[in-house]
Rosetta silent file (secondary structure, phi, psi, omega in degrees, C-alpha in Angstrom):
SEQUENCE: XXXXXXXXXXXXXXXXXXXXXXXXXXXXXXXXXXXXXXXXXXXXXXXXXXXXXXXXXXXXXXXXXXXX
SCORE:     score description
SCORE:     0.000 S_00000001
   1 L     0.000  132.332 -178.602   93.664   45.371  220.262 S_00000001
   2 L  -108.095  139.313  178.531   95.099   48.023  218.023 S_00000001
   3 L   -93.779  115.188 -178.814   95.926   47.581  214.381 S_00000001
   4 L   -99.848  120.569  178.532   99.328   49.085  213.677 S_00000001
   5 L  -123.274  122.350  175.530   99.960   49.959  210.045 S_00000001
   6 L  -124.217  175.854 -173.777  103.190   51.553  208.942 S_00000001
   7 H   -63.690  -37.325 -177.531  104.820   52.254  205.582 S_00000001
   8 H   -66.901  -37.222  177.223  107.030   49.159  205.640 S_00000001
   9 H   -67.000  -43.720  179.511  104.059   46.818  206.141 S_00000001
  10 H   -61.959  -43.769  178.292  102.076   48.445  203.381 S_00000001
  11 H   -62.340  -39.706  178.863  105.051   48.225  201.039 S_00000001
  12 H   -64.185  -42.529  178.611  105.555   44.553  201.935 S_00000001
  13 H   -64.719  -39.220  179.479  101.912   43.752  201.178 S_00000001
  14 H   -65.246  -42.528  178.255  102.053   45.575  197.866 S_00000001
  15 H   -63.516  -42.879 -179.641  105.213   43.687  196.828 S_00000001
  16 H   -63.432  -44.077 -179.796  103.661   40.346  197.837 S_00000001
  17 H   -65.942  -42.520  176.983  100.447   41.001  195.927 S_00000001
  18 H   -62.847  -39.475  178.918  102.336   42.172  192.826 S_00000001
  19 H   -63.061  -44.138  178.982  104.553   39.104  192.950 S_00000001
  20 H   -63.913  -41.815  178.565  101.561   36.763  193.070 S_00000001
  21 H   -62.662  -44.445  178.827   99.915   38.592  190.150 S_00000001
  22 H   -62.077  -40.941  179.301  103.101   38.396  188.074 S_00000001
  23 H   -64.844  -39.449  177.051  103.443   34.691  188.789 S_00000001
  24 H   -66.004  -39.844  177.898   99.862   34.013  187.722 S_00000001
  25 H   -64.191  -44.309  178.864  100.349   35.983  184.515 S_00000001
  26 H   -64.224  -40.568  178.661  103.584   34.109  183.760 S_00000001
  27 H   -63.431  -41.166  178.951  101.922   30.745  184.456 S_00000001
  28 H   -65.105  -40.553  179.473   99.068   31.593  182.101 S_00000001
  29 H   -65.864  -40.212  178.553  101.522   32.642  179.407 S_00000001
  30 H   -70.546  -31.297 -179.386  103.542   29.442  179.734 S_00000001
  31 H   -71.310  -27.684 -177.797  100.370   27.356  179.727 S_00000001
  32 L   -93.543   15.150  178.911   99.251   28.908  176.413 S_00000001
  33 L   -66.555  142.909  179.869  102.479   28.115  174.543 S_00000001
  34 L   -79.780  165.852 -177.648  101.941   26.566  171.186 S_00000001
  35 H   -69.593  -19.165  178.843  103.265   23.136  170.281 S_00000001
  36 H   -67.914  -27.453 -179.244  105.790   24.739  167.930 S_00000001
  37 H   -94.225   -0.980 -176.386  107.625   26.160  170.929 S_00000001
  38 L   -80.048  157.749 -178.547  107.531   23.008  172.995 S_00000001
  39 L   -83.289  133.633  177.852  110.604   20.890  173.614 S_00000001
  40 L  -100.689  146.580  175.561  110.782   17.650  171.664 S_00000001
  41 L   -78.925  165.291 -178.885  112.407   14.536  172.987 S_00000001
  42 H   -62.900  -31.190  178.366  115.204   12.864  171.056 S_00000001
  43 H   -64.740  -45.101  178.564  112.822   10.066  170.034 S_00000001
  44 H   -63.629  -40.332 -179.888  110.426   12.539  168.427 S_00000001
  45 H   -65.079  -40.733  178.018  113.262   14.295  166.661 S_00000001
  46 H   -63.039  -43.603  179.982  114.569   10.979  165.308 S_00000001
  47 H   -65.136  -39.924  179.023  111.116   10.024  164.039 S_00000001
  48 H   -65.990  -41.444 -179.780  110.649   13.419  162.345 S_00000001
  49 H   -64.900  -39.265  178.379  114.090   13.145  160.697 S_00000001
  50 H   -63.090  -42.816  178.445  113.244    9.670  159.417 S_00000001
  51 H   -64.182  -41.774  179.565  109.984   10.887  157.904 S_00000001
  52 H   -65.502  -38.484  177.990  111.774   13.845  156.313 S_00000001
  53 H   -64.869  -41.539  178.461  114.422   11.531  154.844 S_00000001
  54 H   -64.325  -42.719  178.388  111.739    9.227  153.385 S_00000001
  55 H   -63.481  -39.134  178.561  109.925   12.209  151.887 S_00000001
  56 H   -65.549  -42.752  178.396  113.183   13.482  150.366 S_00000001
  57 H   -63.657  -41.210  179.808  113.978   10.078  148.869 S_00000001
  58 H   -65.891  -39.565 -179.395  110.465    9.818  147.426 S_00000001
  59 H   -70.005  -36.159  176.179  110.676   13.289  145.866 S_00000001
  60 H   -65.745  -42.146  179.307  114.093   12.525  144.341 S_00000001
  61 H   -63.699  -39.058  178.362  112.748    9.260  142.920 S_00000001
  62 H   -65.452  -43.815 -179.812  109.725   11.074  141.499 S_00000001
  63 H   -65.540  -39.472  179.088  111.917   13.757  139.914 S_00000001
  64 H   -65.440  -39.782 -178.942  114.230   11.129  138.405 S_00000001
  65 H   -70.471  -31.497  178.741  111.335    9.171  136.902 S_00000001
  66 H   -73.101  -36.872 -179.524  109.867   12.351  135.387 S_00000001
  67 H   -72.186  -28.386 -179.203  113.248   13.336  133.881 S_00000001
  68 L   -83.893    0.000    0.000  113.818    9.887  132.342 S_00000001
C-alpha cells in the first residue's frame, strides 16, 4: 500500500486543523465572558428596575427629610 500525498490533501488537513484550533479558542473566549456581558432575562431586568426604583424613592425621601 502506497501513501499518496499531494498539495490539495496537505492544504485540506491544514485548513481542518486551523478550523478546529480557532473553534477551541472561540469557545474558551465565550466561556470566560463576565457576568456583565451576559444576557439577562426579562424577569431579571424587571427585578433590577424595581430595586433601582426603590433605591431612588428612598434617596429622594432622605434628601427631602434633610432639607426640611
